[in-house]
N, C-alpha and C positions, 0 to 999 in steps of 0.2 A: 649288601642287598642280595637276596636269594635269586639264583638262576635256576630255572626249571628246564631240564632237557625236554625236547619235543621229539616224539617218535614219528618219523616220516615213513616208516615201512608201510607199504600198501597205499600210500597217498599219491595222488596225481598232482603235481606241482607245475604250473605254467606261467611264464612271464606275462604279466597283464600290462605293464607299462615299462618303457626302457629306463635303465639306471639313471639316476641323476644325483648331483652332489648333495650330501646332507649339510644343512647350514647350522652353524652354532648360533649365529645372530643373524636374523633375517633383515634386520635394518642395515647392517653394515656389509652383509654378504659373506661374512667370515665363514669358512668351511669348518666343519667339525673334524677332529682328528682322534685317532685311536689313542688312548692314554698310554698304552704299553709299547706300541711301535711307532707311533707318530704318523702312520699312514692316513691319508684322507679317507673319510667314511662316505659311503654311498647309500642312497635309498633305492630299493627295488621293490615294486609292487608285484606280488604274485598271486595267482589264484590257487588256492589250496583246497583240494577235494579229498575228503576222507569220510568214511562211514555214511555216505549218502548225502553229505552236506558240503556246500562250497562257500569259501570265505576268501575275501581279499585281504591279504596281509602286507603291511609295509615292513620290509626287512631292512636292517641296517647291516651292511657288509663292508669290510675294508676293501678299498679299491684294488689292491692286488688279488683279491679273491673273486673278482668279477671278470669273466673273459670278454674279449672283444665281440661285438655283433650280437649281443643278446637283444632280440626283437620280440615284440608281443607275439604270443602263440608258441614260442619255444619251450619245449618241455625240459625241465631242469631237476637236478638233485641238489639238495641243500646239505652242506657239511656242518655238523655240530650246531644245529638249530636250537636255540634256547629261548625261553619266555621269561620276561622279568616284569613283575607288577611294579607300577609306579603310582605316586600320588604327589601333587603339589597344590599350592594355593597361590592365587594371583587375583589381585584386587578383591580380596575377601571371598573368592569363590574356590571351592575345592574341586579338583579335577583328578581323575584317576583312570587307569587303563593297564594295558599289557604291551610291553615293547618286545619285539622279536629281533633277534640277531643271529646271523650265521657267519661262520668263518669263511666259507666259500660257496660259490654256486657254479655248477658244472652243467653245461648243456648236454642233454641226453639224446634228443632227437628233435628236429624242427617239426612243427605242427603239420606241415604238408606230408611229410613221410609217415607220421603217426596215423593220419586219416587214411593213406593208402594201404596200411597193413591191417586196418580194422575189418 
């Protein structure tokens, strides 16, 4: 499957929801693991603002790439963000979308400090 690099230069990225475990199977609660490293995967929702538009993205990030204490409103930088188109069929219905994955997330400045400098 093709991975498309996403340029975050000039974008404002802010945590929208605290990180949570990414589940492989919602029925059993089994966590998803990185296929290369075996690290647990996390889901992190961020607000991504670029070119005058804002979107909420659900990112998949290996657990070691997420620092402690990421709270809503924290400005972050994303390391090696990629987009991957996907498509599947379930019960005769086709679904498709774009999955986003980053290698790591780095807090750049809490929201309270960003507002004070504006």
